[in-house]
C-alpha positions as CSV (number, residue, x, y, z in Angstrom):
1,X,86.4,117.0,98.0
2,X,89.0,114.9,99.7
3,X,89.6,112.0,97.5
4,X,90.2,108.7,99.3
5,X,89.8,104.7,99.1
6,X,85.9,105.2,99.0
7,X,85.8,107.9,96.3
8,X,88.4,105.5,94.2
9,X,86.1,102.5,94.8
10,X,83.2,104.8,93.8
11,X,84.9,106.0,90.8
12,X,86.2,102.6,89.5
13,X,82.3,101.1,90.2
14,X,80.9,104.0,88.1
15,X,83.5,103.4,85.5
16,X,82.9,99.4,85.6
17,X,79.0,100.4,84.9
18,X,80.2,102.7,82.0
19,X,82.6,100.1,80.5
20,X,79.5,97.4,80.6
21,X,77.3,100.3,78.5
22,X,80.1,100.7,76.3
23,X,80.2,96.7,75.7
24,X,76.4,96.8,75.0
25,X,76.7,99.8,72.5
26,X,79.9,98.1,70.8
27,X,80.2,94.5,71.4
28,X,83.7,94.6,69.3
29,X,85.2,95.9,72.5
30,X,84.1,92.3,74.2
31,X,87.6,91.2,72.4
32,X,89.7,93.1,75.3
33,X,88.0,90.7,78.1
34,X,90.3,89.0,78.7
35,X,93.4,90.8,77.0
36,X,95.1,88.3,74.4
37,X,97.5,90.8,73.5
38,X,99.9,91.0,76.7
39,X,98.1,94.6,77.2
40,X,99.4,96.1,74.1
41,X,97.2,99.4,74.7
42,X,99.0,100.3,77.6
43,X,102.3,100.7,75.6
44,X,103.2,104.4,76.1
45,X,101.0,105.1,78.9
46,X,101.5,107.5,81.5
47,X,98.8,107.0,84.1
48,X,98.0,109.0,87.1
49,X,98.1,107.8,90.6
50,X,96.1,109.3,93.5
51,X,96.7,108.9,97.2
52,X,94.6,105.6,97.4
53,X,96.6,104.3,94.1
54,X,99.8,104.9,95.7
55,X,99.0,103.0,98.9
56,X,97.2,100.3,96.9
57,X,100.7,99.9,94.8
58,X,102.4,100.2,97.8
59,X,100.6,97.1,99.6
60,X,100.8,95.3,96.2
61,X,104.8,95.7,95.8
62,X,105.5,93.6,99.2
63,X,104.5,90.6,97.1
64,X,106.9,91.4,93.9
65,X,109.3,88.9,92.8
66,X,112.9,89.8,92.1
67,X,112.3,89.5,88.9
68,X,109.4,91.9,88.9
69,X,111.7,94.5,91.0
70,X,114.7,94.2,88.2
71,X,112.1,94.9,85.4
72,X,110.6,97.8,87.4
73,X,114.5,99.2,87.7
74,X,115.3,98.6,84.2
75,X,112.0,100.5,83.2
76,X,112.7,103.3,85.2
77,X,116.0,103.5,83.9
78,X,115.1,103.2,80.2
79,X,112.7,106.0,80.9
80,X,109.5,104.0,80.0
81,X,106.7,106.3,80.7
82,X,105.0,103.7,82.8
83,X,107.8,101.5,84.5
84,X,104.9,98.7,85.9
85,X,104.5,97.9,82.1
86,X,106.6,94.2,82.0
87,X,107.4,92.5,78.8
88,X,104.4,90.7,78.8
89,X,102.4,91.7,81.8
90,X,101.4,94.7,84.2
91,X,103.1,94.3,87.8
92,X,100.3,96.5,89.2
93,X,97.4,95.0,87.3
94,X,95.3,93.8,90.5
95,X,95.2,97.5,91.5
96,X,95.0,99.3,88.6
97,X,94.4,102.9,88.2
98,X,91.4,104.6,86.5
99,X,93.6,105.6,83.9
100,X,94.3,102.0,83.4
101,X,90.9,101.1,83.6
102,X,89.6,102.8,80.7
103,X,92.5,102.1,78.3
104,X,91.9,101.4,75.5
105,X,88.5,102.9,74.7
106,X,88.9,106.3,75.9
107,X,88.8,109.6,73.9
108,X,89.2,113.0,75.6
109,X,88.2,116.4,74.1
110,X,91.4,118.6,74.6
111,X,91.9,122.1,75.7
112,X,93.4,122.6,72.4
113,X,89.9,121.7,70.6
114,X,91.4,118.3,69.5
115,X,90.0,114.8,69.9
116,X,92.6,112.4,71.2
117,X,91.7,108.8,71.2
118,X,93.3,105.3,70.0
119,X,92.4,103.6,66.9
120,X,92.6,99.9,67.4
121,X,93.1,97.0,64.7
122,X,91.9,93.1,64.9
123,X,95.2,92.3,66.0
124,X,95.5,95.1,68.6
125,X,97.7,97.3,66.9
126,X,97.0,101.0,68.2
127,X,97.7,104.5,66.9
128,X,97.2,107.4,69.0
129,X,95.3,110.2,66.8
130,X,95.2,113.8,68.2
131,X,93.1,115.4,65.4
132,X,91.7,118.8,65.4
133,X,88.0,118.9,66.0
134,X,86.9,120.5,62.8
135,X,89.1,117.9,60.8
136,X,87.1,114.6,62.2
137,X,83.7,113.5,61.5
138,X,82.4,112.1,65.0
139,X,78.9,111.9,66.8
140,X,78.5,112.5,70.4
141,X,76.0,109.6,72.0
142,X,74.3,109.2,74.8
143,X,75.6,110.4,78.0
144,X,79.3,109.2,77.9
145,X,80.2,108.1,74.3
146,X,81.5,109.3,71.3
147,X,81.4,107.5,67.8
148,X,84.8,107.9,66.2
149,X,86.6,106.5,63.1
150,X,88.8,103.7,63.6
151,X,90.9,101.9,60.6
152,X,87.9,102.2,58.1
153,X,85.0,101.2,60.9
154,X,83.2,103.4,63.2
155,X,83.7,102.8,66.8
156,X,82.0,104.1,70.5
157,X,84.4,105.2,72.7
158,X,84.0,106.4,76.3
159,X,84.5,110.5,76.3
160,X,86.2,111.2,79.2
161,X,84.9,114.6,79.5
162,X,81.8,113.5,80.4
163,X,82.6,111.6,83.1
164,X,82.4,113.8,86.3
165,X,83.3,111.5,88.7
166,X,86.7,111.3,87.0
167,X,87.2,114.9,86.2
168,X,86.1,116.4,89.3
169,X,87.3,113.9,91.9
170,X,90.5,112.4,90.8
171,X,93.4,114.6,91.4
172,X,97.0,113.6,90.2
173,X,99.1,113.0,93.2
174,X,102.3,111.8,90.7
175,X,103.6,110.0,87.6
176,X,103.8,106.2,87.4
177,X,107.9,106.8,87.1
178,X,107.8,108.9,90.3
179,X,105.6,106.1,91.9
180,X,107.8,103.4,90.8
181,X,110.9,105.2,92.0
182,X,109.6,105.7,95.3
183,X,108.4,102.0,96.0
184,X,112.0,100.7,94.3
185,X,113.7,102.6,97.5
186,X,111.0,101.0,100.0
187,X,111.3,97.4,98.9
């Protein structure tokens, strides 16, 4: 299947619907909307970019201020995983990738048979957890959700392995750093 802008918009709409279901199952996550923590959950993220993402980001980059361009350049120089992450904002928030849209409430069962997810505190501090499946108590819920421990609580997470619209149709074109480097050459 050719992943184009229509596929991206459909995937974003489906992810939005799954996120709404998550908010109904676990109202705790409503604290993320709107974000009051300057995107702490994005620190250390390394989002994938598809061709439609690239086009959207390149179009948005024409509106970047000189300060935004300096932040981007500095982040690349300092090898920040996602160079679009500023001190207190995301430079591409308006056109976030699918990877960005499901942060921080995602969980993944890896090929190594571990569960990887981020535990979150009430003050939006995060700890990435990558635990062998047999060492963690979890419960699969409905179609796209999993219950996992998070700092003494049990939270619902979106289990990305269950989302076919992401796994089968979302090819990675390049990393955030590669996108940012290419963009800086053109703006």
